[in-house]
N, C-alpha and C positions, 0 to 999 in steps of 0.2 A: 407679200410683206406681213400681212395680217396673220397668215398661217404660220410663218416663221416665228412671229412674236408669241403666238399661242403655244407653239412647240417649245419655245424657250421657257415660257412660264411653267409649262407642265414639267419640264426637266428639272427646273429649280424647285418646284413643289415636291417632286419625288425625292430629290436629294435632301431637302429639308426634313421630310418625314423620316428618311433613313437615318439622318444625323441625330434627330431627336431620340429615335428608338435606341440607337447605339449609346448616346450620352446617358440616358436614364438607366440603361442596362448596366453600364460601367459604374454609374453613381450609386446604384442600389447595392452593388457588390462592395464598393468602397465604404459607403456610409452605414450599411446595416449588416456587417459580417456576423453579428450576434444572432441574426435570424436564421442562420444556417445550422441545422441540426447535425449531430455527429453521423447519423446514418445516411445523410445526404452527400457526405464527402466521397470523393473518388479516392482510390488507394494513394494517389499522389498528394492529396490535400488533407487526408484524414490524419491529423496530428493530435494525439491525446496527451494531456499533461499528467505526469506521474510524480508524486512526492515520495522520496525514500529517505529513511534514516540509515545510518551506516551500521550494517550487521554482517560483518565478514564471517563466512565466505559467501553468504547469500547475496549481499548487495553492498556496493561501495563505489566511490569515485576514485579513479586512478589519478596519477600526476598530471595527465592531460585533461582532466575534468570529464572523463568519459565514464558512464555508468557501467560497472562490471559486476560479475558474480554469478553463482549458480542459478539463483532465482531470476536474475536479469536475463540470462540466456534463455531460460524457459519462457518467460513472459514475452520477450521479443519474438519468439517463435509463434506464440499464440496470436500476438498482434499482427504479425505478418500474414498469417492465415485468415485473419479477420479483415485484412485489407487496410491496416492502419500502421502508423509509425508513432513511437512513443518518445516524448520529450521529458527528460528526467530533471528533477530539482532536489537539491539536498536540503532536507528539512527534518525537524524532530518528529517523532510519531504524533505528539500532541498537535503539532502544526499541520500535519497531513490530514488529520481528522477534521480540523477546522476548515481546511481547504476544500474538503468534500462537502462540508455543510454549507459554505458560502459560495461554492462554485468556482473558486480560483484554481482548483485542481479537478481533474476528471476521474482519476483512478488512484486507489491505494492497493498495495499488494499484501498478500498474506493476511486477509481480514477475516475475523470471526463474525458470522451472521448473528444478528440479534434483533428483537422487536424494536428496541429503542433506535438502533441504527437505520432500520428500514423507514423511519420517518423522513430521512434525508438522503438515503442511498438505495441503490439497487445492488444485488449480489449475483455474481456468476455462479455456475456450478462449481463445486470444489475442484481445485486443480492440483493440490498436493496435501499431504498430511503434516500436522505440526504436533510436536510434543514439548511440553514445558515441565521443567524439573526444578525443585528447590535446591539452591546451592548456598553454602555457608562457609565461614572461616574454619580453620582446623580446630580452633578452640571450642566451637559449638558442634563439631561433627558427631560426637557420641550422643549428645542430648537431642539433637534434631532427628536422629534415627529411632528414638524411643517415643517421641510425642507427635501428635498431629499439629498442623500449622496453627490452628486456633489456640491450642494449649500453649504452644511456644510463644505466641504473641502476648497472650495473657500473662505469661511469666516474665515478660520483658524483652523478648526477642525482637530486635529492631529490623523489620522487613522493609526493603525498598521496592516500590512498584512504579510502573510507568503510568503517567496520566492518560486517561481516555483509552486504555487498553483493557482487553477482556482476558481473564485468567481461568475461566471455568466456574462451575457451580460452587466448589468449596470456598474459593476466594470470594466469590460473589456473596455468599452467606456471611462471611466474616465482615465484608464491607458494609453489610446491612446492620451490623451490630455497632452502634455509635461508640461504645467503649473500646472495642477492638479496632475499629477503623481509625480512630484518632491516634492510635499508636503506630499506624503504618505511615511511612514517609514516602511522599510522591515526588517524582521527577519528570521533567519533560522527556528525558532519555535515560534509560538504565543501561549500564555496562556490566556484564558478568565478568568482572575483573577484580582481583584481590585488592589492587591499589585503589580502585574506585570505591569499593566497599569500605576500605580503611579510611580514606579521605572524608567520606560522608558519614562516618560513625555508625555504619550499619553492621548487622550480624549476618545478613543474607539477602539474596535476590532470587528471582525466578527467571529462567531463561531456557533457550533451546540447547540441548546437549551438543548439537553440531557446532553451534557458535562457541560454546564454552571450550570444546575440544580444540577448535581452531585457535582460540585465544591462548590456550596452554602451549600449543606448538609454537606459536609466534613469540611467546615470552618465557622461554625456558629458564632464563636466569632469575625470573621474578617468582614470588610466591603466587600460588594459585588457589582457587576455591575448590571445595570438595562437595560431592553430591550427597544429599541427605537420603538418597534412595527413595525419594517421595515424588511420584509423578503427579504433578498438580493438575495437568490438563493434557488431553490427547484427543485430537479431532481434526477433521479436514478443514482447510481454510480456502477462501475464495478471493476473487477480485471484487473490490468495492467501488462502485461507480456513483458519481454525483448525480442526483435526480435533476439538478438545475442545468446540467450541460450535456448529459448523455441520455439517449433514448433507449427504450426497451428493445427496439430492433437492433441497436448496436450491441446490447448485452447478449442478445440471442446469437449474434455473429461470433462473439467470443465463446459462448457456450458450445457452438458447433466446432470451433477450433479446439476447445478443451477435449471434447469427445474424441476428436481425431488424434490429437497428440498423445493423450493418455493411453492410447491403445498400442503405441509403438514400442518396439523392443528397447530402444534407447531410453525412453521415459521409464519403463518398468525397472530397468537396471539401476537407474540413478535415484528414482523418487518413491518407489513402492517399499514401504516398511511397515 
């Protein structure tokens, strides 16, 4: 009888220890999910939050609320090779930068590396090239092809730029001049569209030629902007990761994916220019 009693107590003790271990293991997962770093995720649970503004044909949301576009296809391929899945949120460019700063987003696409941004972000290796060109209304077409951007702004040219975006050295120098910078009009989101320029009382904007060409094809019945034949900026762009939520190990996984994908024939046909 005494032996059975001791055996029962031992079984109960072992069951209790196992239960406590299981309970605290589950509780730790439920109560402290923020302690899990991005590089600790398995492919099934590595979900990174991405904020995107609408820039057709690179990125947009279709009627079903799904992220689509040339850049979305490319970045999804990179994420898949890095062992992650991307969750997309529709935000303005200014909101995506704030999301990276405060950690409510993990990744921003097509970002230009800078010393200032490195205070709150990591950058992957470049994964595609970007070109930005000055566009204007037909009324300013001749004038803008004869003068530099700084001269145009000094003469009263109303340029619209996007908040928290980088446009290269020439625009950066203009922004450092208080008198010229106060003449620039800033928006959360810029659209290289004649109707947008007209509604905002602008004379011109800076954007990607691929985006402007797509906009022209989509709005044939409407007036369109014309190129000033001035390339404002041309350089590679990277993925920008929040330092608050993404580890360097995760960035290295994306770097390896970029190295692999950018060597493929399909990539070179679509993205090398």
